[in-house]
Structures are given as structure tokens and as C-alpha cells.
C-alpha positions as CSV (number, residue, x, y, z in Angstrom):
1,M,35.0,12.8,-83.5
2,N,34.4,9.9,-80.8
3,N,31.6,9.4,-78.4
4,S,33.1,11.4,-75.8
5,Q,33.7,14.3,-78.1
6,S,30.5,14.3,-79.6
7,A,28.6,14.1,-75.9
8,E,30.9,17.3,-74.7
9,Y,29.6,18.5,-78.2
10,Q,25.8,18.1,-77.8
11,A,26.3,19.6,-74.1
12,G,28.1,22.5,-74.9
13,Q,25.1,23.3,-77.4
14,A,22.6,22.1,-75.0
15,K,24.3,25.0,-72.3
16,A,24.3,27.3,-74.9
17,H,20.9,27.3,-75.8
18,A,20.0,27.2,-72.3
19,Q,21.7,30.6,-71.0
20,E,20.4,31.8,-74.3
21,K,16.8,30.8,-73.2
22,A,17.3,32.2,-69.9
23,G,18.7,35.4,-71.0
24,Q,15.2,35.9,-73.2
25,L,13.0,35.5,-70.0
26,K,15.4,37.7,-67.9
27,D,14.8,40.1,-70.6
28,Q,10.8,39.3,-70.8
29,A,10.6,39.5,-66.7
30,S,12.3,42.8,-66.6
31,S,10.4,44.3,-69.5
32,A,7.3,43.1,-67.5
33,A,8.6,44.4,-64.4
34,Q,9.3,48.1,-65.9
35,S,5.5,48.0,-67.5
36,A,3.7,47.3,-63.9
37,Q,5.8,50.2,-62.6
38,D,4.7,52.2,-64.9
39,S,1.5,50.9,-64.6
40,M,1.7,51.7,-61.3
41,Q,3.4,55.4,-61.3
42,Q,0.6,56.5,-63.5
43,A,-2.3,55.0,-61.6
44,G,-0.8,56.6,-58.5
45,Q,-0.4,60.1,-60.0
46,Q,-3.6,59.4,-61.4
47,M,-4.9,59.0,-57.9
48,K,-3.1,62.4,-56.4
49,E,-5.3,63.9,-59.2
50,K,-8.4,62.8,-57.8
51,A,-7.7,63.6,-54.6
52,Q,-6.5,66.9,-55.0
53,D,-9.8,67.6,-57.1
54,A,-11.6,66.2,-54.3
55,T,-10.2,68.1,-52.0
56,E,-10.4,71.5,-54.3
57,A,-14.7,70.7,-54.4
58,V,-14.9,70.7,-50.7
59,K,-13.0,73.2,-49.8
60,N,-15.6,75.4,-52.6
61,A,-18.5,74.0,-51.5
62,T,-17.4,75.0,-47.4
63,G,-16.0,77.8,-48.8
64,T,-12.7,77.3,-47.3
65,N,-10.8,78.6,-50.4
66,N,-7.4,80.1,-48.8
């Protein structure tokens, strides 16, 4: 293997390593985004439930329970 072939081989190895690392980072980012979305949905559901409870409490306190 001459110097040119060796440099091409090393460049190919570096490219493959960079692509693998980029794929790992993409997977991590996707996982983090999904986790954040799940957390936001859960927080939204909790807020909705608390608002419904507050509405019911007001209705019961004012006697406007329809």
C-alpha cells in the first residue's frame, strides 16, 4: 500500500467514524425530543385535570352545579 492508498484508507475510516458518531448523536437528540414531548404532554394533562377540579370546586361553592 502506497502513501496515497494509505491516506485514502485513513480518510475512509475517519468518514465512517464520523457518520457513526453523527448517527448516534441524531438518535440521542431524537430520544431527548421524544422525552421532552412526553413530559410536556403529561404536564398539560395534569394542568387540565387541575383546571377541571378548580372549575368543579367553584361550581360547588357557588351552587351552580349544572
